[in-house]
RODO-2510 file (C-alpha; in nm, 4 decimals, decimal comma):
residues 89
     n   res          X          Y          Z
     1     x    12,9127     7,6544     5,8640
     2     x    13,1056     7,4730     6,1347
     3     x    12,9855     7,1360     6,2627
     4     x    13,0996     7,0637     6,6181
     5     x    13,1192     6,7329     6,8044
     6     x    13,1410     6,6768     7,1785
     7     x    13,3071     6,3571     7,3046
     8     x    13,3475     6,2651     7,6713
     9     x    13,6277     6,0303     7,7740
    10     x    13,7102     5,8731     8,1083
    11     x    14,0591     5,7303     8,0970
    12     x    14,4055     5,8214     7,9825
    13     x    14,4077     6,1699     7,8278
    14     x    14,7246     6,1309     7,6212
    15     x    14,6118     5,7954     7,4832
    16     x    14,2776     5,9425     7,3708
    17     x    14,4431     6,2443     7,2062
    18     x    14,6751     6,0067     7,0200
    19     x    14,3744     5,7991     6,9029
    20     x    14,1904     6,1107     6,7865
    21     x    14,4961     6,2443     6,6022
    22     x    14,5522     5,9055     6,4331
    23     x    14,1882     5,8929     6,3210
    24     x    14,2046     6,2483     6,1826
    25     x    14,5306     6,1715     5,9980
    26     x    14,4008     5,8388     5,8620
    27     x    14,0898     6,0113     5,7267
    28     x    14,2826     6,3182     5,6005
    29     x    14,0592     6,5508     5,8015
    30     x    14,1788     6,8760     5,9513
    31     x    13,9467     7,0070     6,2222
    32     x    13,8628     7,3792     6,2499
    33     x    13,9267     7,3633     6,6236
    34     x    14,0060     7,1071     6,8908
    35     x    13,9492     7,1863     7,2585
    36     x    13,9210     6,9932     7,5802
    37     x    13,7944     7,0628     7,9293
    38     x    13,8037     6,8687     8,2528
    39     x    13,4725     6,9785     8,4067
    40     x    13,2491     6,6861     8,5038
    41     x    13,3463     6,3223     8,4808
    42     x    13,6503     6,2612     8,2627
    43     x    13,7577     6,4905     7,9814
    44     x    13,5235     6,6553     7,7300
    45     x    13,6640     6,7074     7,3814
    46     x    13,5030     6,9588     7,1450
    47     x    13,6098     6,9245     6,7833
    48     x    13,4696     7,1241     6,4899
    49     x    13,4693     7,0378     6,1213
    50     x    13,3878     7,2180     5,7962
    51     x    13,1888     6,9238     5,6590
    52     x    12,8869     6,7746     5,8321
    53     x    12,9852     6,4266     5,7092
    54     x    13,3242     6,4593     5,8833
    55     x    13,1548     6,5616     6,2090
    56     x    12,9134     6,2686     6,1868
    57     x    13,1923     6,0196     6,1140
    58     x    13,4005     6,1532     6,4054
    59     x    13,1021     6,1373     6,6420
    60     x    13,0352     5,7778     6,5402
    61     x    13,4000     5,6740     6,5728
    62     x    13,4369     5,8239     6,9225
    63     x    13,0824     5,7797     7,0558
    64     x    13,0195     6,1531     7,0630
    65     x    12,7344     6,3878     6,9766
    66     x    12,7094     6,6281     6,6847
    67     x    12,6132     6,9721     6,8143
    68     x    12,3965     7,2258     6,6370
    69     x    12,2590     7,5769     6,6830
    70     x    11,9313     7,5882     6,8720
    71     x    11,6494     7,7655     6,6818
    72     x    11,5864     7,9781     6,9937
    73     x    11,9365     8,1280     6,9817
    74     x    12,1098     7,9133     7,2434
    75     x    12,4597     7,8340     7,1193
    76     x    12,4785     7,4550     7,1222
    77     x    12,2351     7,1692     7,1626
    78     x    12,3004     6,7977     7,1244
    79     x    12,1483     6,6328     6,8199
    80     x    12,0082     6,3121     6,9715
    81     x    12,1055     5,9666     6,8594
    82     x    11,8437     5,6922     6,8486
    83     x    11,6936     5,6588     7,1940
    84     x    11,8449     5,9854     7,3211
    85     x    11,6461     6,2927     7,4183
    86     x    11,7423     6,6500     7,3327
    87     x    11,9297     6,8197     7,6124
    88     x    12,1403     7,1273     7,6402
    89     x    12,5195     7,1017     7,6642
***
């Protein structure tokens, strides 16, 4: 199973990619995929991991959200943090 994380960043793109790469290298984690898109405010990064613990650690480090399959068949839903409400990505 793949565990995906969505992180939104407003600021310097290259700086954020460098920070993400450094964190992945420091933690010896190789993501399954790493994408970005510029729709909406800032840049959205989608990064997927083999291990749920890696996804959770990445989400915490970069203030992101771990995504999961919706039981109704929709592809990705945000797993809420404390105080958040479920909403579709």
